[in-house]
N, CA, C and O atoms as a printed pandas DataFrame, in Angstrom:
     atom_number atom_name residue_name chain_id  residue_number  x_coord  y_coord  z_coord
0              1         N          MET        A               1    0.837   -1.173    0.000
1              2        CA          MET        A               1    0.000    0.000    0.000
2              3         C          MET        A               1    0.883    1.236    0.000
3              4         O          MET        A               1    1.750    1.379    0.861
4              5         N          SER        A               2    0.676    2.107   -0.931
5              6        CA          SER        A               2    1.470    3.319   -1.024
6              7         C          SER        A               2    0.861    4.415   -0.150
7              8         O          SER        A               2   -0.350    4.633   -0.165
8              9         N          HIS        A               3    1.698    5.085    0.594
9             10        CA          HIS        A               3    1.260    6.170    1.464
10            11         C          HIS        A               3    1.720    7.489    0.851
11            12         O          HIS        A               3    2.733    7.534    0.153
12            13         N          VAL        A               4    0.994    8.532    1.107
13            14        CA          VAL        A               4    1.383    9.853    0.643
14            15         C          VAL        A               4    2.212   10.492    1.748
15            16         O          VAL        A               4    1.700   11.265    2.558
16            17         N          ILE        A               5    3.464   10.170    1.772
17            18        CA          ILE        A               5    4.391   10.730    2.758
18            19         C          ILE        A               5    5.715   10.941    2.043
19            20         O          ILE        A               5    6.095   10.153    1.177
20            21         N          SER        A               6    6.397   11.979    2.399
21            22        CA          SER        A               6    7.647   12.314    1.741
22            23         C          SER        A               6    8.686   11.218    1.936
23            24         O          SER        A               6    8.914   10.775    3.061
24            25         N          PRO        A               7    9.315   10.779    0.856
25            26        CA          PRO        A               7   10.391    9.787    0.978
26            27         C          PRO        A               7   11.562   10.307    1.816
27            28         O          PRO        A               7   12.353    9.510    2.321
28            29         N          LEU        A               8   11.686   11.621    1.972
29            30        CA          LEU        A               8   12.768   12.181    2.781
30            31         C          LEU        A               8   12.685   11.749    4.239
31            32         O          LEU        A               8   13.698   11.743    4.938
32            33         N          MET        A               9   11.491   11.388    4.708
33            34        CA          MET        A               9   11.334   10.942    6.092
34            35         C          MET        A               9   12.002    9.578    6.309
35            36         O          MET        A               9   12.161    9.136    7.447
36            37         N          PHE        A              10   12.387    8.922    5.223
37            38        CA          PHE        A              10   12.975    7.577    5.288
38            39         C          PHE        A              10   14.459    7.583    4.929
39            40         O          PHE        A              10   15.029    6.534    4.630
40            41         N          ARG        A              11   15.084    8.757    4.958
41            42        CA          ARG        A              11   16.469    8.897    4.504
42            43         C          ARG        A              11   17.453    7.970    5.177
43            44         O          ARG        A              11   18.310    7.398    4.503
44            45         N          ASN        A              12   17.362    7.805    6.454
45            46        CA          ASN        A              12   18.392    7.065    7.197
46            47         C          ASN        A              12   17.899    5.748    7.777
47            48         O          ASN        A              12   18.446    5.259    8.765
48            49         N          VAL        A              13   16.875    5.177    7.171
49            50        CA          VAL        A              13   16.338    3.916    7.679
50            51         C          VAL        A              13   16.167    2.923    6.535
51            52         O          VAL        A              13   16.130    3.305    5.366
52            53         N          SER        A              14   16.064    1.661    6.885
53            54        CA          SER        A              14   15.846    0.622    5.866
54            55         C          SER        A              14   14.359    0.301    5.792
55            56         O          SER        A              14   13.943   -0.833    6.032
56            57         N          ALA        A              15   13.577    1.298    5.463
57            58        CA          ALA        A              15   12.133    1.160    5.285
58            59         C          ALA        A              15   11.750    2.119    4.169
59            60         O          ALA        A              15   12.538    2.979    3.776
60            61         N          SER        A              16   10.542    1.964    3.665
61            62        CA          SER        A              16   10.091    2.847    2.602
62            63         C          SER        A              16    8.635    3.243    2.841
63            64         O          SER        A              16    7.938    2.597    3.623
64            65         N          PRO        A              17    8.174    4.299    2.173
65            66        CA          PRO        A              17    6.778    4.702    2.311
66            67         C          PRO        A              17    5.795    3.631    1.846
67            68         O          PRO        A              17    4.619    3.665    2.206
68            69         N          ASP        A              18    6.274    2.693    1.053
69            70        CA          ASP        A              18    5.406    1.622    0.558
70            71         C          ASP        A              18    5.206    0.494    1.569
71            72         O          ASP        A              18    4.322   -0.345    1.392
72            73         N          ASP        A              19    6.013    0.466    2.619
73            74        CA          ASP        A              19    5.850   -0.535    3.672
74            75         C          ASP        A              19    4.623   -0.183    4.519
75            76         O          ASP        A              19    4.230    0.982    4.575
76            77         N          PRO        A              20    4.020   -1.169    5.172
77            78        CA          PRO        A              20    2.891   -0.855    6.067
78            79         C          PRO        A              20    3.336    0.114    7.163
79            80         O          PRO        A              20    4.436   -0.006    7.702
80            81         N          ILE        A              21    2.483    1.056    7.478
81            82        CA          ILE        A              21    2.817    2.086    8.472
82            83         C          ILE        A              21    3.194    1.475    9.824
83            84         O          ILE        A              21    4.017    2.033   10.550
84            85         N          SER        A              22    2.610    0.360   10.155
85            86        CA          SER        A              22    2.915   -0.272   11.448
86            87         C          SER        A              22    4.341   -0.816   11.506
87            88         O          SER        A              22    4.817   -1.170   12.585
88            89         N          THR        A              23    5.032   -0.889   10.363
89            90        CA          THR        A              23    6.407   -1.389   10.344
90            91         C          THR        A              23    7.437   -0.274   10.268
91            92         O          THR        A              23    8.639   -0.531   10.326
92            93         N          TRP        A              24    6.972    0.962   10.139
93            94        CA          TRP        A              24    7.917    2.078   10.060
94            95         C          TRP        A              24    8.622    2.250   11.393
95            96         O          TRP        A              24    7.987    2.149   12.444
96            97         N          PRO        A              25    9.923    2.508   11.370
97            98        CA          PRO        A              25   10.672    2.644   12.627
98            99         C          PRO        A              25   10.449    3.992   13.316
99           100         O          PRO        A              25    9.947    4.942   12.716
100          101         N          TYR        A              26   10.826    4.044   14.556
101          102        CA          TYR        A              26   10.743    5.225   15.411
102          103         C          TYR        A              26   11.291    6.468   14.706
103          104         O          TYR        A              26   10.719    7.553   14.809
104          105         N          GLU        A              27   12.405    6.296   13.990
105          106        CA          GLU        A              27   13.066    7.428   13.345
106          107         C          GLU        A              27   12.173    8.109   12.314
107          108         O          GLU        A              27   12.272    9.321   12.123
108          109         N          VAL        A              28   11.307    7.359   11.651
109          110        CA          VAL        A              28   10.381    7.943   10.679
110          111         C          VAL        A              28    9.345    8.805   11.402
111          112         O          VAL        A              28    9.007    9.893   10.935
112          113         N          TYR        A              29    8.850    8.330   12.522
113          114        CA          TYR        A              29    7.888    9.098   13.316
114          115         C          TYR        A              29    8.526   10.416   13.757
115          116         O          TYR        A              29    7.937   11.484   13.586
116          117         N          ALA        A              30    9.726   10.336   14.323
117          118        CA          ALA        A              30   10.412   11.530   14.815
118          119         C          ALA        A              30   10.721   12.498   13.673
119          120         O          ALA        A              30   10.512   13.703   13.811
120          121         N          ALA        A              31   11.215   11.985   12.555
121          122        CA          ALA        A              31   11.523   12.851   11.410
122          123         C          ALA        A              31   10.262   13.517   10.871
123          124         O          ALA        A              31   10.292   14.683   10.479
124          125         N          THR        A              32    9.159   12.782   10.851
125          126        CA          THR        A              32    7.913   13.338   10.345
126          127         C          THR        A              32    7.400   14.447   11.261
127          128         O          THR        A              32    6.912   15.467   10.776
128          129         N          LEU        A              33    7.502   14.264   12.564
129          130        CA          LEU        A              33    7.065   15.307   13.490
130          131         C          LEU        A              33    7.955   16.536   13.410
131          132         O          LEU        A              33    7.483   17.658   13.593
132          133         N          GLN        A              34    9.224   16.335   13.142
133          134        CA          GLN        A              34   10.140   17.465   13.108
134          135         C          GLN        A              34   10.166   18.164   11.755
135          136         O          GLN        A              34   10.190   19.394   11.698
136          137         N          TYR        A              35   10.164   17.406   10.674
137          138        CA          TYR        A              35   10.375   17.992    9.354
138          139         C          TYR        A              35    9.178   17.878    8.414
139          140         O          TYR        A              35    9.169   18.484    7.342
140          141         N          GLY        A              36    8.173   17.106    8.812
141          142        CA          GLY        A              36    7.048   16.857    7.921
142          143         C          GLY        A              36    6.091   18.029    7.823
143          144         O          GLY        A              36    6.290   19.089    8.416
144          145         N          ASN        A              37    5.055   17.795    7.057
145          146        CA          ASN        A              37    4.019   18.808    6.892
146          147         C          ASN        A              37    2.662   18.148    7.093
147          148         O          ASN        A              37    2.582   16.967    7.430
148          149         N          ILE        A              38    1.618   18.900    6.891
149          150        CA          ILE        A              38    0.264   18.404    7.151
150          151         C          ILE        A              38   -0.044   17.135    6.365
151          152         O          ILE        A              38   -0.767   16.265    6.850
152          153         N          PHE        A              39    0.496   17.026    5.168
153          154        CA          PHE        A              39    0.236   15.847    4.341
154          155         C          PHE        A              39    0.925   14.607    4.912
155          156         O          PHE        A              39    0.386   13.502    4.853
156          157         N          ASP        A              40    2.117   14.806    5.460
157          158        CA          ASP        A              40    2.824   13.693    6.108
158          159         C          ASP        A              40    2.129   13.306    7.415
159          160         O          ASP        A              40    1.945   12.124    7.706
160          161         N          TRP        A              41    1.747   14.313    8.193
161          162        CA          TRP        A              41    1.109   14.052    9.493
162          163         C          TRP        A              41   -0.239   13.354    9.334
163          164         O          TRP        A              41   -0.642   12.560   10.184
164          165         N          ARG        A              42   -0.921   13.656    8.250
165          166        CA          ARG        A              42   -2.250   13.084    8.026
166          167         C          ARG        A              42   -2.224   11.551    8.015
167          168         O          ARG        A              42   -3.166   10.916    8.490
168          169         N          ILE        A              43   -1.176   10.966    7.490
169          170        CA          ILE        A              43   -1.046    9.509    7.451
170          171         C          ILE        A              43   -1.106    8.941    8.871
171          172         O          ILE        A              43   -1.825    7.975    9.125
172          173         N          PHE        A              44   -0.364    9.530    9.779
173          174        CA          PHE        A              44   -0.343    9.073   11.164
174          175         C          PHE        A              44   -1.667    9.368   11.865
175          176         O          PHE        A              44   -2.198    8.521   12.583
176          177         N          ALA        A              45   -2.193   10.566   11.653
177          178        CA          ALA        A              45   -3.455   10.946   12.312
178          179         C          ALA        A              45   -4.588   10.008   11.900
179          180         O          ALA        A              45   -5.383    9.594   12.744
180          181         N          ASN        A              46   -4.669    9.674   10.634
181          182        CA          ASN        A              46   -5.721    8.760   10.165
182          183         C          ASN        A              46   -5.587    7.382   10.806
183          184         O          ASN        A              46   -6.583    6.776   11.199
184          185         N          GLU        A              47   -4.363    6.895   10.910
185          186        CA          GLU        A              47   -4.151    5.573   11.518
186          187         C          GLU        A              47   -4.449    5.600   13.011
187          188         O          GLU        A              47   -5.011    4.644   13.544
188          189         N          ILE        A              48   -4.083    6.672   13.687
189          190        CA          ILE        A              48   -4.367    6.790   15.125
190          191         C          ILE        A              48   -5.870    6.844   15.360
191          192         O          ILE        A              48   -6.369    6.226   16.300
192          193         N          ARG        A              49   -6.589    7.564   14.531
193          194        CA          ARG        A              49   -8.046    7.631   14.680
194          195         C          ARG        A              49   -8.694    6.284   14.370
195          196         O          ARG        A              49   -9.700    5.919   14.978
196          197         N          ARG        A              50   -8.116    5.547   13.423
197          198        CA          ARG        A              50   -8.652    4.231   13.074
198          199         C          ARG        A              50   -8.445    3.225   14.209
199          200         O          ARG        A              50   -9.321    2.407   14.491
200          201         N          ASP        A              51   -7.278    3.293   14.856
201          202        CA          ASP        A              51   -6.938    2.346   15.915
202          203         C          ASP        A              51   -6.187    3.075   17.035
203          204         O          ASP        A              51   -4.958    3.021   17.085
204          205         N          PRO        A              52   -6.916    3.761   17.940
205          206        CA          PRO        A              52   -6.292    4.603   18.960
206          207         C          PRO        A              52   -5.374    3.879   19.940
207          208         O          PRO        A              52   -4.559    4.519   20.604
208          209         N          TRP        A              53   -5.491    2.570   20.040
209          210        CA          TRP        A              53   -4.661    1.805   20.972
210          211         C          TRP        A              53   -3.744    0.833   20.241
211          212         O          TRP        A              53   -3.173   -0.064   20.861
212          213         N          GLY        A              54   -3.598    0.999   18.935
213          214        CA          GLY        A              54   -2.772    0.106   18.125
214          215         C          GLY        A              54   -1.292    0.447   18.169
215          216         O          GLY        A              54   -0.861    1.338   18.901
216          217         N          GLU        A              55   -0.526   -0.280   17.370
217          218        CA          GLU        A              55    0.934   -0.126   17.343
218          219         C          GLU        A              55    1.369    1.288   16.953
219          220         O          GLU        A              55    2.274    1.854   17.565
220          221         N          VAL        A              56    0.730    1.849   15.944
221          222        CA          VAL        A              56    1.100    3.185   15.474
222          223         C          VAL        A              56    0.821    4.221   16.560
223          224         O          VAL        A              56    1.663    5.075   16.834
224          225         N          ALA        A              57   -0.337    4.150   17.168
225          226        CA          ALA        A              57   -0.698    5.100   18.232
226          227         C          ALA        A              57    0.257    4.954   19.419
227          228         O          ALA        A              57    0.688    5.957   19.989
228          229         N          ASP        A              58    0.589    3.731   19.792
229          230        CA          ASP        A              58    1.497    3.523   20.928
230          231         C          ASP        A              58    2.889    4.077   20.647
231          232         O          ASP        A              58    3.499    4.708   21.511
232          233         N          LEU        A              59    3.393    3.836   19.427
233          234        CA          LEU        A              59    4.722    4.349   19.095
234          235         C          LEU        A              59    4.703    5.877   19.011
235          236         O          LEU        A              59    5.639    6.536   19.463
236          237         N          MET        A              60    3.646    6.433   18.438
237          238        CA          MET        A              60    3.557    7.891   18.372
238          239         C          MET        A              60    3.464    8.483   19.775
239          240         O          MET        A              60    4.037    9.541   20.034
240          241         N          ASP        A              61    2.760    7.824   20.672
241          242        CA          ASP        A              61    2.677    8.286   22.056
242          243         C          ASP        A              61    4.064    8.325   22.683
243          244         O          ASP        A              61    4.393    9.267   23.403
244          245         N          SER        A              62    4.870    7.321   22.417
245          246        CA          SER        A              62    6.246    7.303   22.934
246          247         C          SER        A              62    7.067    8.456   22.365
247          248         O          SER        A              62    7.793    9.124   23.100
248          249         N          VAL        A              63    6.954    8.690   21.065
249          250        CA          VAL        A              63    7.711    9.773   20.433
250          251         C          VAL        A              63    7.313   11.119   21.036
251          252         O          VAL        A              63    8.173   11.934   21.367
252          253         N          VAL        A              64    6.024   11.345   21.173
253          254        CA          VAL        A              64    5.521   12.606   21.711
254          255         C          VAL        A              64    6.028   12.834   23.138
255          256         O          VAL        A              64    6.391   13.956   23.490
256          257         N          HIS        A              65    6.056   11.799   23.946
257          258        CA          HIS        A              65    6.513   11.942   25.331
258          259         C          HIS        A              65    8.035   12.063   25.424
259          260         O          HIS        A              65    8.548   12.778   26.285
260          261         N          GLU        A              66    8.752   11.374   24.550
261          262        CA          GLU        A              66   10.208   11.411   24.605
262          263         C          GLU        A              66   10.800   12.644   23.929
263          264         O          GLU        A              66   11.891   13.092   24.282
264          265         N          LEU        A              67   10.071   13.190   22.954
265          266        CA          LEU        A              67   10.566   14.334   22.191
266          267         C          LEU        A              67    9.521   15.450   22.154
267          268         O          LEU        A              67    9.026   15.798   21.082
268          269         N          PRO        A              68    9.184   16.009   23.314
269          270        CA          PRO        A              68    8.088   16.980   23.376
270          271         C          PRO        A              68    8.373   18.296   22.660
271          272         O          PRO        A              68    7.453   19.082   22.436
272          273         N          ASN        A              69    9.623   18.550   22.298
273          274        CA          ASN        A              69    9.943   19.814   21.643
274          275         C          ASN        A              69    9.936   19.729   20.118
275          276         O          ASN        A              69   10.238   20.715   19.445
276          277         N          LEU        A              70    9.599   18.576   19.572
277          278        CA          LEU        A              70    9.472   18.494   18.111
278          279         C          LEU        A              70    8.287   19.338   17.669
279          280         O          LEU        A              70    7.333   19.534   18.421
280          281         N          ASP        A              71    8.361   19.826   16.458
281          282        CA          ASP        A              71    7.365   20.776   15.971
282          283         C          ASP        A              71    5.924   20.309   16.120
283          284         O          ASP        A              71    5.063   21.100   16.507
284          285         N          ALA        A              72    5.648   19.073   15.829
285          286        CA          ALA        A              72    4.253   18.609   15.831
286          287         C          ALA        A              72    3.890   17.747   17.041
287          288         O          ALA        A              72    2.818   17.143   17.058
288          289         N          SER        A              73    4.747   17.678   18.037
289          290        CA          SER        A              73    4.425   16.855   19.211
290          291         C          SER        A              73    3.144   17.306   19.893
291          292         O          SER        A              73    2.340   16.476   20.318
292          293         N          GLN        A              74    2.946   18.620   20.002
293          294        CA          GLN        A              74    1.737   19.138   20.644
294          295         C          GLN        A              74    0.501   18.694   19.871
295          296         O          GLN        A              74   -0.506   18.312   20.467
296          297         N          LEU        A              75    0.578   18.746   18.558
297          298        CA          LEU        A              75   -0.544   18.322   17.708
298          299         C          LEU        A              75   -0.885   16.863   17.953
299          300         O          LEU        A              75   -2.055   16.522   18.126
300          301         N          PHE        A              76    0.115   16.002   17.970
301          302        CA          PHE        A              76   -0.160   14.583   18.144
302          303         C          PHE        A              76   -0.529   14.224   19.576
303          304         O          PHE        A              76   -1.201   13.217   19.798
304          305         N          PHE        A              77   -0.112   15.013   20.540
305          306        CA          PHE        A              77   -0.594   14.835   21.910
306          307         C          PHE        A              77   -2.109   14.997   21.923
307          308         O          PHE        A              77   -2.818   14.212   22.553
308          309         N          LEU        A              78   -2.603   16.021   21.225
309          310        CA          LEU        A              78   -4.051   16.257   21.144
310          311         C          LEU        A              78   -4.766   15.188   20.326
311          312         O          LEU        A              78   -5.833   14.720   20.722
312          313         N          ILE        A              79   -4.192   14.799   19.195
313          314        CA          ILE        A              79   -4.810   13.769   18.344
314          315         C          ILE        A              79   -4.934   12.458   19.115
315          316         O          ILE        A              79   -5.984   11.816   19.086
316          317         N          LEU        A              80   -3.870   12.063   19.798
317          318        CA          LEU        A              80   -3.902   10.823   20.585
318          319         C          LEU        A              80   -4.942   10.898   21.693
319          320         O          LEU        A              80   -5.736    9.973   21.864
320          321         N          GLY        A              81   -4.940   11.982   22.437
321          322        CA          GLY        A              81   -5.885   12.122   23.539
322          323         C          GLY        A              81   -7.323   12.104   23.063
323          324         O          GLY        A              81   -8.172   11.442   23.660
324          325         N          GLN        A              82   -7.595   12.822   22.002
325          326        CA          GLN        A              82   -8.957   12.868   21.472
326          327         C          GLN        A              82   -9.378   11.504   20.941
327          328         O          GLN        A              82  -10.497   11.059   21.199
328          329         N          ALA        A              83   -8.495   10.835   20.201
329          330        CA          ALA        A              83   -8.818    9.519   19.647
330          331         C          ALA        A              83   -9.055    8.489   20.753
331          332         O          ALA        A              83   -9.841    7.557   20.582
332          333         N          ARG        A              84   -8.378    8.660   21.874
333          334        CA          ARG        A              84   -8.510    7.728   22.992
334          335         C          ARG        A              84   -9.621    8.112   23.952
335          336         O          ARG        A              84   -9.799    7.469   24.986
336          337         N          GLY        A              85  -10.366    9.148   23.622
337          338        CA          GLY        A              85  -11.539    9.505   24.414
338          339         C          GLY        A              85  -11.272   10.351   25.631
339          340         O          GLY        A              85  -12.110   10.417   26.531
340          341         N          ASP        A              86  -10.118   11.006   25.686
341          342        CA          ASP        A              86   -9.798   11.871   26.824
342          343         C          ASP        A              86  -10.514   13.205   26.634
343          344         O          ASP        A              86  -10.061   14.057   25.869
344          345         N          GLU        A              87  -11.618   13.379   27.323
345          346        CA          GLU        A              87  -12.436   14.588   27.162
346          347         C          GLU        A              87  -11.746   15.843   27.688
347          348         O          GLU        A              87  -12.140   16.954   27.332
348          349         N          ALA        A              88  -10.739   15.688   28.515
349          350        CA          ALA        A              88  -10.045   16.841   29.084
350          351         C          ALA        A              88   -8.722   17.140   28.369
351          352         O          ALA        A              88   -7.933   17.953   28.849
352          353         N          ILE        A              89   -8.477   16.496   27.236
353          354        CA          ILE        A              89   -7.171   16.622   26.574
354          355         C          ILE        A              89   -6.804   18.067   26.249
355          356         O          ILE        A              89   -5.629   18.431   26.309
356          357         N          PHE        A              90   -7.789   18.895   25.908
357          358        CA          PHE        A              90   -7.481   20.273   25.518
358          359         C          PHE        A              90   -7.147   21.177   26.703
359          360         O          PHE        A              90   -6.804   22.344   26.513
360          361         N          THR        A              91   -7.244   20.653   27.911
361          362        CA          THR        A              91   -6.880   21.428   29.100
362          363         C          THR        A              91   -5.554   20.961   29.703
363          364         O          THR        A              91   -5.089   21.526   30.693
364          365         N          LYS        A              92   -4.961   19.956   29.123
365          366        CA          LYS        A              92   -3.729   19.377   29.658
366          367         C          LYS        A              92   -2.501   19.953   28.971
367          368         O          LYS        A              92   -2.571   20.453   27.848
368          369         N          SER        A              93   -1.381   19.874   29.665
369          370        CA          SER        A              93   -0.100   20.289   29.101
370          371         C          SER        A              93    0.630   19.072   28.571
371          372         O          SER        A              93    0.571   17.987   29.148
372          373         N          LEU        A              94    1.304   19.272   27.483
373          374        CA          LEU        A              94    2.115   18.211   26.899
374          375         C          LEU        A              94    3.212   17.813   27.876
375          376         O          LEU        A              94    3.942   18.678   28.360
376          377         N          PRO        A              95    3.346   16.526   28.177
377          378        CA          PRO        A              95    4.444   16.099   29.038
378          379         C          PRO        A              95    5.768   16.604   28.457
379          380         O          PRO        A              95    5.994   16.541   27.249
380          381         N          GLY        A              96    6.616   17.095   29.321
381          382        CA          GLY        A              96    7.868   17.672   28.875
382          383         C          GLY        A              96    7.801   19.185   28.813
383          384         O          GLY        A              96    8.824   19.858   28.690
384          385         N          ARG        A              97    6.592   19.712   28.900
385          386        CA          ARG        A              97    6.418   21.161   28.890
386          387         C          ARG        A              97    6.006   21.676   30.264
387          388         O          ARG        A              97    5.895   22.886   30.458
388          389         N          GLN        A              98    5.775   20.763   31.234
389          390        CA          GLN        A              98    5.387   21.205   32.577
390          391         C          GLN        A              98    6.647   21.412   33.425
391          392         O          GLN        A              98    7.681   20.784   33.195
392          393         N          LYS        A              99    6.534   22.281   34.379
393          394        CA          LYS        A              99    7.627   22.522   35.311
394          395         C          LYS        A              99    7.886   21.243   36.103
395          396         O          LYS        A              99    6.950   20.629   36.615
396          397         N          GLY        A             100    9.131   20.846   36.203
397          398        CA          GLY        A             100    9.499   19.680   36.996
398          399         C          GLY        A             100    9.335   18.346   36.293
399          400         O          GLY        A             100    9.497   17.300   36.922
400          401         N          TYR        A             101    9.014   18.354   34.996
401          402        CA          TYR        A             101    8.804   17.097   34.271
402          403         C          TYR        A             101   10.118   16.338   34.126
403          404         O          TYR        A             101   11.162   16.925   33.838
404          405         N          GLU        A             102   10.050   15.028   34.330
405          406        CA          GLU        A             102   11.196   14.162   34.105
406          407         C          GLU        A             102   10.871   13.207   32.989
407          408         O          GLU        A             102    9.828   12.552   33.019
408          409         N          ALA        A             103   11.743   13.111   31.997
409          410        CA          ALA        A             103   11.508   12.226   30.843
410          411         C          ALA        A             103   11.421   10.782   31.292
411          412         O          ALA        A             103   11.931   10.411   32.349
412          413         N          TRP        A             104   10.769    9.976   30.474
413          414        CA          TRP        A             104   10.600    8.550   30.796
414          415         C          TRP        A             104   11.918    7.883   30.938
415          416         O          TRP        A             104   11.977    6.683   31.208
């Protein structure tokens, strides 16, 4: 299945945009959050909404918590929370942005 995601997100990994999204490595998630655009992010957002507790959502949750300063981490914190039914997600702070936060 071909995904509409920039091949540049796969520069330093042995994976391709044609591989299933659930097989993409951590580095693709991080690169997409840092360097991607709305079209790249949409691939992840659609999969997270389809399966909020699946492999893609779990790995994205790890990336967001481990790398809270990436450009789109705040966006995916909200997407994950909303997809998982957290009604208070829009009132919460992204982990890593609160005073006294310690990384996992």
